[in-house]
C-alpha positions in Angstrom: 18.4 -3.0 16.6 18.3 -6.5 18.0 16.0 -7.5 15.1 14.9 -5.9 11.8 12.0 -3.9 13.1 9.3 -2.1 11.2 10.0 1.3 12.8 12.3 2.8 15.5 12.4 5.9 17.6 13.6 9.1 16.1 14.1 10.8 19.4 17.1 11.7 21.5 17.9 14.1 24.3 16.7 17.1 22.3 13.1 15.8 22.2 13.2 15.0 25.9 14.4 18.6 26.6 11.6 19.9 24.4 9.1 18.0 26.5 10.6 19.3 29.7 10.4 22.9 28.4 6.7 22.4 27.9 6.2 20.8 31.3 8.1 23.7 32.9 5.9 26.2 31.1 2.7 24.7 32.5 1.0 25.3 29.1 0.0 21.9 27.6 -2.7 22.7 25.1 -1.6 24.1 21.7 0.3 27.3 22.0 3.5 29.0 20.8 5.4 25.8 20.0 2.6 24.4 17.9 2.4 27.8 16.1 6.2 27.8 15.5 6.1 24.3 14.2 3.4 25.1 11.8 5.4 28.0 10.4 8.6 25.8 10.1 6.8 22.9 8.6 5.1 25.1 6.0 8.6 26.5 5.1 10.0 23.0 4.8 7.5 21.8 2.3 7.2 25.1 0.5 3.6 25.8 1.3 2.0 29.1 2.5 0.0 27.7 5.4 0.1 24.7 7.8 -2.4 23.6 10.4 -1.3 21.0 12.9 -3.8 18.5 14.3 -3.6 15.4 16.5 -3.1 12.8 13.8 -2.8 12.2 10.1 -6.3 10.7 10.2 -7.6 14.0 11.6 -5.8 15.9 8.9 -7.7 13.9 6.3 -10.9 14.6 8.1 -10.4 18.3 8.3 -9.2 18.6 4.7 -12.4 16.9 3.5 -14.6 18.9 5.8 -13.1 22.2 4.8 -14.1 21.7 1.2 -17.8 21.7 2.2 -17.6 25.2 3.9 -15.8 27.4 1.4 -17.8 30.1 -0.4 -17.4 28.8 -4.0 -16.9 25.4 -5.6 -18.1 23.6 -2.5 -18.3 19.9 -2.3 -21.8 18.5 -1.7 -23.0 15.1 -0.5 -23.3 12.7 -3.4 -20.4 14.2 -5.3 -18.1 11.7 -6.9 -14.5 11.3 -5.6 -12.0 9.0 -7.2 -9.8 7.1 -4.7 -7.0 4.5 -5.2 -7.9 1.0 -4.2 -4.9 0.7 -1.9 -4.6 3.0 1.0 -5.2 3.3 4.7 -8.8 3.4 6.1 -8.7 7.0 7.1 -8.1 8.1 3.5 -11.6 6.8 2.8 -13.6 7.3 6.1 -13.9 11.1 6.0 -15.2 10.9 2.4 -17.9 8.5 3.5 -18.7 10.5 6.6 -19.4 13.6 4.5 -21.6 11.7 2.1 -19.4 11.6 -0.9 -19.6 8.8 -3.5 -16.3 6.9 -3.7 -15.1 5.4 -7.0 -12.3 2.9 -6.4 -9.6 2.8 -9.1 -6.8 0.3 -9.6 -3.2 0.9 -8.8 0.0 0.2 -10.8 1.6 -2.9 -9.4 5.1 -1.4 -9.6 4.7 2.2 -8.4 1.8 1.2 -6.0 0.2 4.5 -6.9 -2.6 5.2 -9.4 -2.7 3.2 -12.6 -2.7 6.3 -14.8 -4.7 4.6 -17.6 -7.3 3.4 -15.2 -7.5 6.9 -13.6 -7.9 8.6 -17.0 -10.7 6.2 -17.9 -12.4 6.6 -14.6 -12.8 10.4 -14.9 -16.2 11.5 -16.1 -18.4 14.6 -16.0 -19.6 13.5 -12.6 -16.1 13.5 -11.1 -15.7 16.3 -8.6 -12.5 15.3 -6.7 -9.5 13.1 -7.0 -7.9 11.9 -3.8 -4.2 11.2 -4.6 -2.3 8.9 -2.1 1.5 8.8 -2.3 2.1 5.3 -1.1 5.1 4.2 1.0 7.1 7.3 0.3 6.5 7.3 -3.5 5.0 10.4 -5.1 2.5 10.1 -8.0 3.2 11.3 -11.5 1.6 14.7 -11.1 2.4 15.8 -14.6 0.2 13.0 -15.9 -2.5 13.6 -13.3 -2.7 17.3 -14.2 -3.1 16.3 -17.9 -6.0 14.1 -16.9 -7.6 16.9 -15.0 -7.0 19.4 -17.7 -9.6 22.2 -17.6 -12.2 20.1 -15.8 -13.6 21.4 -12.5 -11.9 18.7 -10.4 -10.5 19.2 -7.0 -7.1 17.5 -6.3 -6.3 16.6 -2.7 -3.2 14.6 -1.5 -2.9 12.1 1.3 0.8 12.4 1.8 0.9 10.8 5.3 3.4 8.2 4.3 5.6 10.3 2.0 7.0 13.3 3.9 10.1 14.5 2.1 9.3 12.9 -1.2 9.6 15.2 -4.3 8.3 15.2 -7.8 10.2 17.6 -10.0 11.1 20.7 -7.9 8.0 20.3 -5.5 7.5 18.5 -2.3 4.8 15.8 -2.4 1.8 17.0 -0.5 1.9 20.5 -2.2 0.4 19.6 -5.6 -3.3 19.7 -4.6 -5.5 22.3 -3.0 -4.6 20.7 0.3 -2.1 18.0 1.4 -2.1 16.0 4.6 0.8 14.5 6.5 1.3 12.3 9.6 3.9 12.5 12.4 3.0 9.2 14.0 5.7 7.0 15.6 6.4 4.9 12.5 6.6 7.9 10.0 9.4 10.1 8.8 9.2 12.3 11.9 7.4 11.5 15.2 5.6 14.0 17.5 3.9 11.4 19.8 0.7 11.6 17.7 0.3 14.3 15.1 -0.8 15.4 11.6 -0.6 18.4 9.4 -2.7 20.0 6.6 -0.9 22.4 4.2 -2.5 24.7 1.7 -1.9 27.8 -0.4 -5.5 28.9 0.0 -6.1 31.5 2.7 -9.9 30.7 2.9 -9.3 27.0 3.4 -6.6 27.9 6.0 -9.1 29.9 8.0 -11.8 27.2 7.7 -9.3 24.6 8.9 -8.4 26.8 11.9 -12.0 27.0 12.9 -12.8 23.3 12.3 -9.8 22.2 14.3 -11.2 23.7 17.5 -15.0 23.3 17.9 -15.8 25.5 14.9 -15.2 28.6 17.0 -13.8 32.0 16.0 -11.2 32.2 18.7 -8.2 31.2 16.6 -9.1 33.2 13.5 -7.5 36.5 12.6 -9.7 39.6 13.0 -10.4 39.7 9.3 -11.1 36.2 8.0 -13.0 34.3 5.4 -15.2 32.4 7.9 -17.1 35.1 9.8 -15.8 38.3 8.2 -14.7 40.6 11.0 -14.3 39.5 14.6 -15.3 41.6 17.5 -12.5 43.4 19.4 -14.1 42.0 22.6 -12.3 38.7 23.4 -15.0 37.8 25.9 -17.7 37.8 23.1 -15.4 35.8 20.8 -14.3 33.2 23.3 -17.4 31.0 22.8 -18.7 32.0 19.4 -19.3 29.0 17.1 -19.7 29.4 13.4 -18.8 26.0 11.8 -19.7 22.4 12.9 -16.2 21.6 13.9 -14.2 19.1 16.0 -11.6 19.1 18.8 -8.6 17.7 17.0 -6.0 20.1 18.4 -2.5 18.8 19.0 -0.9 19.2 22.4 1.9 21.7 22.9 4.5 18.9 23.5 3.9 17.7 19.9 4.7 21.1 18.5 7.9 21.3 20.6 9.0 17.9 19.6 8.2 18.6 16.0 10.5 21.6 16.0 13.4 19.3 16.9 12.4 16.6 14.5 12.3 19.0 11.6 15.9 20.0 12.2 16.8 16.3 11.7 14.5 15.5 8.8 16.9 16.2 5.9 19.4 13.8 7.4 16.7 11.3 8.1 15.5 11.4 4.5 19.0 11.1 3.1 19.7 8.0 5.2 16.4 6.4 4.1 17.5 7.0 0.5 20.9 5.6 1.1 19.3 2.4 2.6 17.0 2.3 -0.5 20.0 2.4 -2.8 21.3 -0.8 -1.3 17.8 -2.4 -1.3 17.4 -1.6 -5.0 20.8 -2.9 -5.9 20.1 -6.2 -4.2 16.5 -6.7 -5.3 15.7 -4.9 -8.5 16.7 -7.9 -10.7 15.3 -10.5 -8.3 13.6 -13.4 -10.2 10.9 -13.9 -7.6 10.0 -10.4 -6.4 8.8 -7.1 -7.8 9.9 -4.0 -5.8 8.4 -0.6 -5.9 9.3 1.5 -8.9 10.4 5.0 -7.8 8.5 8.0 -9.2 10.3 11.3 -8.8 12.4 11.1 -5.6 10.8 8.8 -3.0 11.4 9.3 0.7 11.1 5.5 1.1 8.7 4.9 4.0 9.4 1.2 3.7 10.4 -1.5 1.2 7.7 -3.4 -0.6 8.1 -6.9 -2.1 5.5 -8.6 -4.3 5.8 -12.2 -5.3 6.1 -12.7 -9.1 3.9 -15.1 -10.9 4.7 -18.8 -10.6 7.3 -18.6 -7.9 8.0 -21.9 -6.1 6.7 -20.7 -2.7 3.8 -18.8 -1.2 3.6 -15.5 0.6 2.8 -17.5 3.7 6.1 -19.3 3.3 7.9 -15.9 3.1 6.1 -14.4 6.1 6.8 -17.4 8.2 10.5 -17.2 7.3 10.6 -13.5 8.2 8.8 -14.0 11.5 11.1 -16.9 12.5 14.1 -14.6 11.9 12.6 -11.5 13.7 12.0 -9.4 10.6 8.9 -7.4 11.0 6.6 -7.2 8.0 3.1 -6.0 7.1 0.6 -6.1 4.2 1.1 -3.3 1.7 -0.9 -0.7 3.7 -4.4 -2.1 3.7 -4.1 -4.1 0.5 -7.2 -3.9 -1.7 -9.4 -1.8 0.6 -12.5 -2.5 -1.4 -12.5 -6.1 -0.1 -13.1 -5.0 3.5 -16.6 -5.5 5.0 -16.7 -1.8 6.1 -17.4 -0.7 2.5 -21.0 -2.0 2.9 -21.6 1.3 4.6 -20.2 3.4 1.7 -21.8 4.8 -1.3 -19.3 3.5 -3.8 -18.5 1.8 -7.1 -15.5 0.0 -8.5 -14.2 1.3 -11.8 -13.6 -1.6 -14.2 -11.5 -4.1 -12.2 -9.0 -3.9 -9.4 -6.7 -6.6 -10.8 -3.4 -5.1 -9.5 -4.8 -4.2 -6.1 -6.1 -7.7 -5.7 -2.8 -9.2 -6.7 -0.7 -7.2 -4.2 -3.4 -7.9 -1.6 -2.6 -11.6 -1.9 1.1 -11.5 -2.9 2.6 -8.3 -1.4 4.2 -7.2 1.9 6.6 -4.6 3.1 9.5 -4.4 5.5 10.7 -1.3 7.4 13.1 1.4 6.5 14.8 3.6 9.1 16.5 6.9 9.6 19.8 5.2 10.3 22.0 2.7 8.5 20.3 -0.7 8.1 22.6 -2.2 5.4 23.3 -5.3 7.5 19.6 -5.9 8.0 18.9 -5.5 4.3 21.6 -7.9 3.4 20.3 -10.4 5.9 16.8 -10.1 4.4 18.3 -10.6 0.9 20.2 -13.7 2.0 17.1 -15.2 3.7 15.0 -14.7 0.6 17.7 -16.0 -1.7 17.9 -19.2 0.4 14.1 -19.5 0.2 14.3 -19.3 -3.6 16.8 -22.2 -3.7 
């Protein structure tokens, strides 16, 4: 790296060779490589099924949609879904697009995930779903969330697009809910050009996802399935048979082939990210001017957040200007307090209590990148810069 960038390529000759194999085959739409990647990815995270799509955003869309088409315990327009106030737009958009009522709940300013007291207070008899977002590699405390849900008829879904490889207890983040979504965009833990995944243990949801992914047709369903029952043995009849109002969010075959190579490297990528994080925590955890993210479970450290403490002798603008002048990429903490955005005027939504912590990090927080290789020099450079700013 000539500068401290936000993200970097995870590819080498193996990914290029994987692309060339697809080019040589002449089969570019999803095929055997996508199918093999789905199987390998499901095995990696410890889930029964995986459906690959063209982005993490599409993964959130399909996961939301699937809940409207199962036979029992369907979601309906107007149902209340609790969401954290800090996340990426496409956590929220599918919920709006399917007519759900969003209830924004505050986050914890240290973990950057749900404020568990606020979450508990927000749950009512009207709550039908909780969308859990594992932010910047950090899993939520699922023991506490399960206690909050208890015996209530509440669906749990995870947006794990930023936290591939994170664990809580013995389980991978993204496998605690009825479905979990992942992203393999360039800046994420693995990269497949564009790409996303939905995992689930539920065979009915798996079949619904398969149909919704490609036009709502039956072509990719097994003969016996939960969507249309029994398929005809005549492939001509089944080729253009549509049973659900679906999409075309299929991945390309190259993405599957690249993903197979990326998965082989993922354990090493995660370990290096954690090694970088150990240095970052050593240097910053007692810093008088910045809060850093408090790890829950075992984070996969998407990036490193820094939040100005109260009454520091400089502003966030001062910090960002210093970083930019020294070629250190930085961004807001995801989308900050999303409820402040003009787009929510289109939503059916409410804000539970107040979003004090979300508003604070919106004004005072930022994050810098982590990488799948050693960036100890960059982290030390960052630390020295900010220490000079403090003096």
